[in-house]
N, CA, C and O atoms as a GROMACS GRO file, in nm:
protein
  464
    1MET      N    1  -8.368  -2.087   6.788
    1MET     CA    2  -8.259  -1.980   6.805
    1MET      C    3  -8.138  -2.036   6.702
    1MET      O    4  -8.084  -1.966   6.616
    2ALA      N    5  -8.104  -2.194   6.733
    2ALA     CA    6  -8.009  -2.241   6.648
    2ALA      C    7  -7.986  -2.245   6.532
    2ALA      O    8  -7.879  -2.229   6.474
    3SER      N    9  -8.130  -2.278   6.474
    3SER     CA   10  -8.145  -2.282   6.330
    3SER      C   11  -8.140  -2.127   6.277
    3SER      O   12  -8.092  -2.107   6.165
    4LEU      N   13  -8.189  -2.016   6.356
    4LEU     CA   14  -8.156  -1.884   6.279
    4LEU      C   15  -8.006  -1.855   6.285
    4LEU      O   16  -7.958  -1.756   6.229
    5ASN      N   17  -7.935  -1.940   6.351
    5ASN     CA   18  -7.778  -1.910   6.348
    5ASN      C   19  -7.748  -1.998   6.238
    5ASN      O   20  -7.670  -1.955   6.153
    6VAL      N   21  -7.793  -2.113   6.226
    6VAL     CA   22  -7.719  -2.178   6.124
    6VAL      C   23  -7.766  -2.094   5.985
    6VAL      O   24  -7.687  -2.057   5.899
    7TYR      N   25  -7.897  -2.075   5.984
    7TYR     CA   26  -7.930  -2.005   5.862
    7TYR      C   27  -7.831  -1.910   5.828
    7TYR      O   28  -7.751  -1.921   5.735
    8SER      N   29  -7.843  -1.779   5.937
    8SER     CA   30  -7.723  -1.672   5.914
    8SER      C   31  -7.583  -1.718   5.872
    8SER      O   32  -7.521  -1.643   5.796
    9VAL      N   33  -7.534  -1.819   5.906
    9VAL     CA   34  -7.400  -1.831   5.884
    9VAL      C   35  -7.407  -1.903   5.730
    9VAL      O   36  -7.308  -1.888   5.660
   10LEU      N   37  -7.495  -1.963   5.688
   10LEU     CA   38  -7.519  -2.005   5.544
   10LEU      C   39  -7.518  -1.863   5.438
   10LEU      O   40  -7.438  -1.830   5.350
   11VAL      N   41  -7.634  -1.803   5.486
   11VAL     CA   42  -7.643  -1.691   5.427
   11VAL      C   43  -7.522  -1.610   5.359
   11VAL      O   44  -7.511  -1.576   5.241
   12VAL      N   45  -7.426  -1.587   5.478
   12VAL     CA   46  -7.316  -1.506   5.493
   12VAL      C   47  -7.202  -1.611   5.396
   12VAL      O   48  -7.157  -1.560   5.293
   13LEU      N   49  -7.171  -1.713   5.422
   13LEU     CA   50  -7.123  -1.795   5.343
   13LEU      C   51  -7.170  -1.801   5.192
   13LEU      O   52  -7.083  -1.786   5.106
   14PHE      N   53  -7.292  -1.820   5.157
   14PHE     CA   54  -7.311  -1.806   5.007
   14PHE      C   55  -7.302  -1.690   4.963
   14PHE      O   56  -7.249  -1.682   4.852
   15LEU      N   57  -7.351  -1.555   5.029
   15LEU     CA   58  -7.266  -1.422   4.970
   15LEU      C   59  -7.147  -1.403   4.952
   15LEU      O   60  -7.111  -1.345   4.849
   16THR      N   61  -7.033  -1.457   5.069
   16THR     CA   62  -6.890  -1.481   5.018
   16THR      C   63  -6.864  -1.548   4.918
   16THR      O   64  -6.811  -1.493   4.821
   17PHE      N   65  -6.892  -1.670   4.918
   17PHE     CA   66  -6.836  -1.735   4.803
   17PHE      C   67  -6.895  -1.685   4.650
   17PHE      O   68  -6.823  -1.685   4.550
   18GLY      N   69  -7.020  -1.648   4.649
   18GLY     CA   70  -7.091  -1.590   4.517
   18GLY      C   71  -6.971  -1.441   4.497
   18GLY      O   72  -6.925  -1.415   4.385
   19ALA      N   73  -6.947  -1.384   4.580
   19ALA     CA   74  -6.851  -1.233   4.550
   19ALA      C   75  -6.688  -1.265   4.499
   19ALA      O   76  -6.615  -1.192   4.432
   20LEU      N   77  -6.653  -1.438   4.572
   20LEU     CA   78  -6.550  -1.467   4.532
   20LEU      C   79  -6.553  -1.511   4.385
   20LEU      O   80  -6.454  -1.500   4.313
   21MET      N   81  -6.670  -1.562   4.343
   21MET     CA   82  -6.674  -1.638   4.202
   21MET      C   83  -6.692  -1.520   4.113
   21MET      O   84  -6.631  -1.512   4.007
   22ALA      N   85  -6.771  -1.431   4.152
   22ALA     CA   86  -6.761  -1.306   4.069
   22ALA      C   87  -6.610  -1.258   4.029
   22ALA      O   88  -6.574  -1.241   3.912
   23THR      N   89  -6.533  -1.242   4.134
   23THR     CA   90  -6.382  -1.183   4.130
   23THR      C   91  -6.328  -1.274   4.042
   23THR      O   92  -6.241  -1.243   3.960
   24LYS      N   93  -6.384  -1.410   4.055
   24LYS     CA   94  -6.249  -1.486   3.949
   24LYS      C   95  -6.296  -1.523   3.850
   24LYS      O   96  -6.233  -1.597   3.773
   25GLU      N   97  -6.424  -1.478   3.826
   25GLU     CA   98  -6.478  -1.487   3.683
   25GLU      C   99  -6.428  -1.370   3.613
   25GLU      O  100  -6.359  -1.379   3.512
   26ASN      N  101  -6.464  -1.260   3.666
   26ASN     CA  102  -6.400  -1.128   3.619
   26ASN      C  103  -6.258  -1.128   3.593
   26ASN      O  104  -6.219  -1.074   3.490
   27ASP      N  105  -6.167  -1.188   3.681
   27ASP     CA  106  -6.024  -1.186   3.647
   27ASP      C  107  -5.964  -1.307   3.560
   27ASP      O  108  -5.845  -1.310   3.529
   28GLN      N  109  -6.041  -1.391   3.529
   28GLN     CA  110  -6.059  -1.491   3.414
   28GLN      C  111  -6.080  -1.428   3.284
   28GLN      O  112  -6.003  -1.440   3.189
   29ILE      N  113  -6.164  -1.374   3.285
   29ILE     CA  114  -6.213  -1.269   3.156
   29ILE      C  115  -6.124  -1.180   3.131
   29ILE      O  116  -6.088  -1.179   3.013
   30ILE      N  117  -6.053  -1.073   3.228
   30ILE     CA  118  -5.953  -0.998   3.226
   30ILE      C  119  -5.799  -1.075   3.162
   30ILE      O  120  -5.712  -1.028   3.089
   31LYS      N  121  -5.809  -1.171   3.209
   31LYS     CA  122  -5.648  -1.218   3.170
   31LYS      C  123  -5.695  -1.311   3.057
   31LYS      O  124  -5.624  -1.278   2.962
   32GLU      N  125  -5.784  -1.421   3.011
   32GLU     CA  126  -5.794  -1.452   2.888
   32GLU      C  127  -5.815  -1.361   2.755
   32GLU      O  128  -5.781  -1.392   2.641
   33ASN      N  129  -5.888  -1.224   2.804
   33ASN     CA  130  -5.872  -1.142   2.662
   33ASN      C  131  -5.755  -1.054   2.660
   33ASN      O  132  -5.763  -0.953   2.590
   34ASN      N  133  -5.659  -1.074   2.716
   34ASN     CA  134  -5.573  -0.959   2.746
   34ASN      C  135  -5.607  -0.801   2.760
   34ASN      O  136  -5.564  -0.706   2.694
   35CYS      N  137  -5.683  -0.803   2.853
   35CYS     CA  138  -5.784  -0.683   2.868
   35CYS      C  139  -5.661  -0.599   2.934
   35CYS      O  140  -5.684  -0.480   2.912
   36LYS      N  141  -5.580  -0.609   2.982
   36LYS     CA  142  -5.497  -0.532   3.060
   36LYS      C  143  -5.381  -0.451   2.972
   36LYS      O  144  -5.326  -0.349   3.013
   37THR      N  145  -5.354  -0.515   2.845
   37THR     CA  146  -5.280  -0.444   2.794
   37THR      C  147  -5.344  -0.382   2.654
   37THR      O  148  -5.258  -0.332   2.580
   38LYS      N  149  -5.473  -0.376   2.606
   38LYS     CA  150  -5.506  -0.322   2.518
   38LYS      C  151  -5.524  -0.149   2.487
   38LYS      O  152  -5.522  -0.085   2.382
   39MET      N  153  -5.540  -0.115   2.614
   39MET     CA  154  -5.536   0.054   2.634
   39MET      C  155  -5.420   0.100   2.703
   39MET      O  156  -5.379   0.044   2.804
   40GLY      N  157  -5.351   0.228   2.637
   40GLY     CA  158  -5.267   0.273   2.680
   40GLY      C  159  -5.294   0.353   2.823
   40GLY      O  160  -5.411   0.383   2.845
   41LEU      N  161  -5.231   0.377   2.885
   41LEU     CA  162  -5.228   0.448   3.042
   41LEU      C  163  -5.302   0.586   3.041
   41LEU      O  164  -5.396   0.604   3.117
   42PRO      N  165  -5.265   0.673   2.966
   42PRO     CA  166  -5.361   0.788   2.944
   42PRO      C  167  -5.483   0.761   2.895
   42PRO      O  168  -5.566   0.830   2.953
   43CYS      N  169  -5.536   0.683   2.804
   43CYS     CA  170  -5.672   0.636   2.755
   43CYS      C  171  -5.746   0.569   2.907
   43CYS      O  172  -5.856   0.589   2.958
   44VAL      N  173  -5.648   0.497   2.940
   44VAL     CA  174  -5.733   0.425   3.086
   44VAL      C  175  -5.791   0.552   3.174
   44VAL      O  176  -5.902   0.568   3.223
   45LEU      N  177  -5.689   0.625   3.177
   45LEU     CA  178  -5.701   0.746   3.309
   45LEU      C  179  -5.823   0.799   3.263
   45LEU      O  180  -5.919   0.804   3.340
   46GLU      N  181  -5.833   0.844   3.136
   46GLU     CA  182  -5.942   0.951   3.087
   46GLU      C  183  -6.073   0.841   3.099
   46GLU      O  184  -6.174   0.881   3.155
   47ALA      N  185  -6.070   0.752   3.063
   47ALA     CA  186  -6.187   0.660   3.054
   47ALA      C  187  -6.225   0.626   3.215
   47ALA      O  188  -6.345   0.638   3.237
   48PHE      N  189  -6.159   0.595   3.308
   48PHE     CA  190  -6.174   0.611   3.416
   48PHE      C  191  -6.253   0.735   3.452
   48PHE      O  192  -6.376   0.725   3.456
   49MET      N  193  -6.192   0.855   3.480
   49MET     CA  194  -6.237   0.972   3.503
   49MET      C  195  -6.366   0.996   3.466
   49MET      O  196  -6.445   1.053   3.541
   50SER      N  197  -6.404   0.943   3.317
   50SER     CA  198  -6.544   1.003   3.222
   50SER      C  199  -6.634   0.899   3.336
   50SER      O  200  -6.741   0.949   3.370
   51ILE      N  201  -6.605   0.774   3.392
   51ILE     CA  202  -6.682   0.721   3.454
   51ILE      C  203  -6.707   0.728   3.600
   51ILE      O  204  -6.812   0.710   3.662
   52PHE      N  205  -6.560   0.763   3.650
   52PHE     CA  206  -6.579   0.740   3.807
   52PHE      C  207  -6.569   0.894   3.879
   52PHE      O  208  -6.557   0.911   4.000
   53GLU      N  209  -6.576   0.998   3.782
   53GLU     CA  210  -6.560   1.113   3.796
   53GLU      C  211  -6.652   1.181   3.736
   53GLU      O  212  -6.764   1.143   3.704
   54THR      N  213  -6.591   1.307   3.719
   54THR     CA  214  -6.660   1.408   3.608
   54THR      C  215  -6.545   1.456   3.505
   54THR      O  216  -6.441   1.504   3.550
   55GLY      N  217  -6.562   1.446   3.392
   55GLY     CA  218  -6.459   1.431   3.299
   55GLY      C  219  -6.515   1.362   3.147
   55GLY      O  220  -6.620   1.299   3.136
   56SER      N  221  -6.440   1.384   3.059
   56SER     CA  222  -6.481   1.370   2.907
   56SER      C  223  -6.374   1.276   2.897
   56SER      O  224  -6.290   1.244   2.981
   57ILE      N  225  -6.398   1.224   2.732
   57ILE     CA  226  -6.318   1.090   2.715
   57ILE      C  227  -6.260   1.157   2.572
   57ILE      O  228  -6.365   1.198   2.520
   58SER      N  229  -6.177   1.183   2.502
   58SER     CA  230  -6.097   1.242   2.381
   58SER      C  231  -6.164   1.100   2.285
   58SER      O  232  -6.213   0.996   2.328
   59ASN      N  233  -6.143   1.152   2.129
   59ASN     CA  234  -6.180   1.054   2.014
   59ASN      C  235  -6.089   0.964   2.028
   59ASN      O  236  -6.113   0.845   2.009
   60LYS      N  237  -5.963   1.012   2.068
   60LYS     CA  238  -5.855   0.900   2.074
   60LYS      C  239  -5.882   0.761   2.150
   60LYS      O  240  -5.862   0.647   2.106
   61CYS      N  241  -5.936   0.801   2.284
   61CYS     CA  242  -5.929   0.716   2.392
   61CYS      C  243  -6.074   0.675   2.346
   61CYS      O  244  -6.099   0.557   2.372
   62CYS      N  245  -6.142   0.722   2.304
   62CYS     CA  246  -6.302   0.625   2.279
   62CYS      C  247  -6.256   0.531   2.178
   62CYS      O  248  -6.305   0.419   2.193
   63GLY      N  249  -6.151   0.544   2.048
   63GLY     CA  250  -6.125   0.434   1.980
   63GLY      C  251  -6.046   0.341   2.051
   63GLY      O  252  -6.068   0.222   2.028
   64GLU      N  253  -5.942   0.378   2.149
   64GLU     CA  254  -5.922   0.269   2.217
   64GLU      C  255  -6.009   0.201   2.274
   64GLU      O  256  -6.006   0.079   2.258
   65LEU      N  257  -6.102   0.254   2.348
   65LEU     CA  258  -6.202   0.207   2.432
   65LEU      C  259  -6.279   0.112   2.360
   65LEU      O  260  -6.315   0.008   2.417
   66VAL      N  261  -6.311   0.137   2.234
   66VAL     CA  262  -6.383   0.050   2.161
   66VAL      C  263  -6.327  -0.090   2.112
   66VAL      O  264  -6.367  -0.207   2.111
   67VAL      N  265  -6.193  -0.004   2.062
   67VAL     CA  266  -6.104  -0.140   2.060
   67VAL      C  267  -6.080  -0.272   2.170
   67VAL      O  268  -6.066  -0.392   2.148
   68LEU      N  269  -6.084  -0.203   2.284
   68LEU     CA  270  -6.068  -0.309   2.396
   68LEU      C  271  -6.179  -0.382   2.415
   68LEU      O  272  -6.172  -0.486   2.481
   69GLY      N  273  -6.314  -0.334   2.353
   69GLY     CA  274  -6.418  -0.408   2.377
   69GLY      C  275  -6.509  -0.439   2.471
   69GLY      O  276  -6.461  -0.455   2.584
   70LYS      N  277  -6.621  -0.453   2.461
   70LYS     CA  278  -6.768  -0.470   2.546
   70LYS      C  279  -6.682  -0.548   2.663
   70LYS      O  280  -6.639  -0.500   2.768
   71VAL      N  281  -6.671  -0.667   2.619
   71VAL     CA  282  -6.632  -0.777   2.772
   71VAL      C  283  -6.522  -0.718   2.846
   71VAL      O  284  -6.541  -0.702   2.966
   72CYS      N  285  -6.421  -0.686   2.802
   72CYS     CA  286  -6.273  -0.631   2.861
   72CYS      C  287  -6.342  -0.529   2.940
   72CYS      O  288  -6.336  -0.534   3.063
   73HIS      N  289  -6.427  -0.405   2.858
   73HIS     CA  290  -6.455  -0.288   2.924
   73HIS      C  291  -6.562  -0.356   3.078
   73HIS      O  292  -6.530  -0.329   3.194
   74SER      N  293  -6.663  -0.427   3.048
   74SER     CA  294  -6.733  -0.491   3.152
   74SER      C  295  -6.666  -0.553   3.282
   74SER      O  296  -6.681  -0.537   3.403
   75ALA      N  297  -6.610  -0.608   3.225
   75ALA     CA  298  -6.511  -0.693   3.296
   75ALA      C  299  -6.414  -0.603   3.369
   75ALA      O  300  -6.398  -0.638   3.486
   76LEU      N  301  -6.346  -0.501   3.335
   76LEU     CA  302  -6.304  -0.422   3.413
   76LEU      C  303  -6.358  -0.321   3.525
   76LEU      O  304  -6.319  -0.283   3.635
   77LEU      N  305  -6.460  -0.301   3.448
   77LEU     CA  306  -6.555  -0.215   3.560
   77LEU      C  307  -6.576  -0.288   3.664
   77LEU      O  308  -6.534  -0.241   3.770
   78LYS      N  309  -6.647  -0.428   3.669
   78LYS     CA  310  -6.703  -0.496   3.782
   78LYS      C  311  -6.605  -0.550   3.822
   78LYS      O  312  -6.638  -0.626   3.913
   79ARG      N  313  -6.452  -0.556   3.796
   79ARG     CA  314  -6.335  -0.578   3.908
   79ARG      C  315  -6.299  -0.441   3.993
   79ARG      O  316  -6.229  -0.434   4.094
   80THR      N  317  -6.369  -0.333   3.921
   80THR     CA  318  -6.296  -0.209   3.988
   80THR      C  319  -6.375  -0.196   4.083
   80THR      O  320  -6.322  -0.170   4.191
   81LEU      N  321  -6.514  -0.206   4.082
   81LEU     CA  322  -6.601  -0.183   4.193
   81LEU      C  323  -6.627  -0.298   4.295
   81LEU      O  324  -6.721  -0.287   4.374
   82GLU      N  325  -6.545  -0.414   4.294
   82GLU     CA  326  -6.517  -0.496   4.374
   82GLU      C  327  -6.399  -0.451   4.474
   82GLU      O  328  -6.356  -0.511   4.573
   83ASN      N  329  -6.364  -0.345   4.426
   83ASN     CA  330  -6.233  -0.312   4.504
   83ASN      C  331  -6.262  -0.206   4.648
   83ASN      O  332  -6.318  -0.099   4.628
   84PRO      N  333  -6.230  -0.235   4.754
   84PRO     CA  334  -6.286  -0.154   4.885
   84PRO      C  335  -6.239  -0.044   4.851
   84PRO      O  336  -6.263   0.027   4.949
   85LEU      N  337  -6.190   0.016   4.780
   85LEU     CA  338  -6.150   0.186   4.772
   85LEU      C  339  -6.278   0.227   4.711
   85LEU      O  340  -6.325   0.333   4.752
   86PHE      N  341  -6.341   0.161   4.620
   86PHE     CA  342  -6.456   0.182   4.592
   86PHE      C  343  -6.599   0.179   4.648
   86PHE      O  344  -6.700   0.229   4.598
   87LYS      N  345  -6.586   0.109   4.761
   87LYS     CA  346  -6.741   0.099   4.827
   87LYS      C  347  -6.818   0.168   4.871
   87LYS      O  348  -6.926   0.131   4.915
   88ASP      N  349  -6.774   0.290   4.867
   88ASP     CA  350  -6.888   0.400   4.885
   88ASP      C  351  -6.957   0.464   4.765
   88ASP      O  352  -7.036   0.558   4.780
   89LEU      N  353  -6.931   0.417   4.654
   89LEU     CA  354  -6.990   0.428   4.534
   89LEU      C  355  -7.089   0.369   4.501
   89LEU      O  356  -7.084   0.248   4.522
   90THR      N  357  -7.184   0.408   4.454
   90THR     CA  358  -7.310   0.373   4.392
   90THR      C  359  -7.289   0.311   4.255
   90THR      O  360  -7.254   0.380   4.159
   91PRO      N  361  -7.309   0.186   4.246
   91PRO     CA  362  -7.292   0.085   4.158
   91PRO      C  363  -7.392   0.140   4.056
   91PRO      O  364  -7.358   0.213   3.964
   92THR      N  365  -7.511   0.102   4.077
   92THR     CA  366  -7.589   0.171   3.952
   92THR      C  367  -7.560   0.294   3.873
   92THR      O  368  -7.575   0.298   3.751
   93THR      N  369  -7.514   0.402   3.951
   93THR     CA  370  -7.478   0.502   3.884
   93THR      C  371  -7.342   0.545   3.788
   93THR      O  372  -7.331   0.616   3.689
   94ILE      N  373  -7.235   0.457   3.876
   94ILE     CA  374  -7.112   0.396   3.792
   94ILE      C  375  -7.176   0.353   3.663
   94ILE      O  376  -7.189   0.425   3.564
   95ILE      N  377  -7.225   0.194   3.677
   95ILE     CA  378  -7.276   0.130   3.564
   95ILE      C  379  -7.341   0.216   3.467
   95ILE      O  380  -7.302   0.200   3.351
   96ALA      N  381  -7.443   0.315   3.490
   96ALA     CA  382  -7.489   0.392   3.419
   96ALA      C  383  -7.421   0.492   3.341
   96ALA      O  384  -7.469   0.538   3.237
   97LYS      N  385  -7.277   0.538   3.402
   97LYS     CA  386  -7.198   0.641   3.346
   97LYS      C  387  -7.142   0.563   3.263
   97LYS      O  388  -7.129   0.597   3.145
   98SER      N  389  -7.096   0.432   3.314
   98SER     CA  390  -6.981   0.338   3.210
   98SER      C  391  -7.076   0.306   3.076
   98SER      O  392  -7.021   0.308   2.966
   99ILE      N  393  -7.206   0.279   3.084
   99ILE     CA  394  -7.279   0.267   2.949
   99ILE      C  395  -7.268   0.347   2.871
   99ILE      O  396  -7.239   0.323   2.754
  100GLN      N  397  -7.294   0.484   2.926
  100GLN     CA  398  -7.328   0.609   2.901
  100GLN      C  399  -7.161   0.660   2.777
  100GLN      O  400  -7.156   0.726   2.674
  101THR      N  401  -7.052   0.588   2.856
  101THR     CA  402  -6.956   0.639   2.811
  101THR      C  403  -6.901   0.537   2.682
  101THR      O  404  -6.837   0.570   2.582
  102TRP      N  405  -6.943   0.425   2.718
  102TRP     CA  406  -6.920   0.329   2.602
  102TRP      C  407  -7.022   0.352   2.480
  102TRP      O  408  -6.964   0.352   2.371
  103ASN      N  409  -7.167   0.374   2.473
  103ASN     CA  410  -7.220   0.412   2.357
  103ASN      C  411  -7.199   0.542   2.293
  103ASN      O  412  -7.228   0.570   2.177
  104ASN      N  413  -7.136   0.634   2.394
  104ASN     CA  414  -7.110   0.763   2.302
  104ASN      C  415  -6.984   0.735   2.236
  104ASN      O  416  -6.975   0.787   2.125
  105CYS      N  417  -6.898   0.679   2.269
  105CYS     CA  418  -6.767   0.609   2.208
  105CYS      C  419  -6.777   0.535   2.119
  105CYS      O  420  -6.705   0.539   2.020
  106LEU      N  421  -6.886   0.439   2.142
  106LEU     CA  422  -6.968   0.335   2.017
  106LEU      C  423  -7.001   0.418   1.867
  106LEU      O  424  -6.971   0.393   1.750
  107ALA      N  425  -7.089   0.544   1.941
  107ALA     CA  426  -7.147   0.641   1.791
  107ALA      C  427  -7.045   0.701   1.756
  107ALA      O  428  -7.045   0.716   1.634
  108LEU      N  429  -6.930   0.756   1.822
  108LEU     CA  430  -6.839   0.834   1.781
  108LEU      C  431  -6.734   0.758   1.651
  108LEU      O  432  -6.690   0.814   1.551
  109ILE      N  433  -6.717   0.638   1.688
  109ILE     CA  434  -6.614   0.573   1.628
  109ILE      C  435  -6.725   0.510   1.492
  109ILE      O  436  -6.697   0.474   1.377
  110ASP      N  437  -6.832   0.516   1.552
  110ASP     CA  438  -6.940   0.429   1.414
  110ASP      C  439  -6.998   0.545   1.298
  110ASP      O  440  -7.061   0.533   1.193
  111SER      N  441  -6.950   0.649   1.367
  111SER     CA  442  -7.032   0.736   1.292
  111SER      C  443  -6.935   0.796   1.160
  111SER      O  444  -6.820   0.822   1.194
  112PRO      N  445  -6.963   0.818   1.033
  112PRO     CA  446  -6.904   0.853   0.917
  112PRO      C  447  -6.823   0.970   0.964
  112PRO      O  448  -6.880   1.045   1.044
  113SER      N  449  -6.694   1.002   0.926
  113SER     CA  450  -6.610   1.107   0.948
  113SER      C  451  -6.665   1.179   0.836
  113SER      O  452  -6.725   1.116   0.749
  114PRO      N  453  -6.651   1.320   0.829
  114PRO     CA  454  -6.696   1.437   0.762
  114PRO      C  455  -6.577   1.421   0.629
  114PRO      O  456  -6.462   1.379   0.638
  115SER      N  457  -6.642   1.466   0.518
  115SER     CA  458  -6.542   1.441   0.405
  115SER      C  459  -6.467   1.571   0.408
  115SER      O  460  -6.496   1.664   0.484
  116ALA      N  461  -6.367   1.572   0.320
  116ALA     CA  462  -6.266   1.710   0.342
  116ALA      C  463  -6.279   1.788   0.212
  116ALA      O  464  -6.217   1.894   0.198
   0.00000   0.00000   0.00000
């Protein structure tokens, strides 16, 4: 019985340490890449709504999202999902919406503009 308790404590410590490491890793990526300064607040809110709620993202904000870059986009998304305010959300759904938003913006930015 004692070994079961020790095992349980070790599992909890491992999971806690792993979560803390993920948070620190995302924080470091965000800091090193200046992720917090690459998008204006209106576009951050648009991107957030398109991923976490139901909403669309404008062409202008798609451009800012692509300039932000995939590394920052992913780190900021993971950091947001670590926030206790979002604990009731289904991460797989949010990640799928994030990928969809990213791919849609990338396709929009990469597509040639119609000639005048």
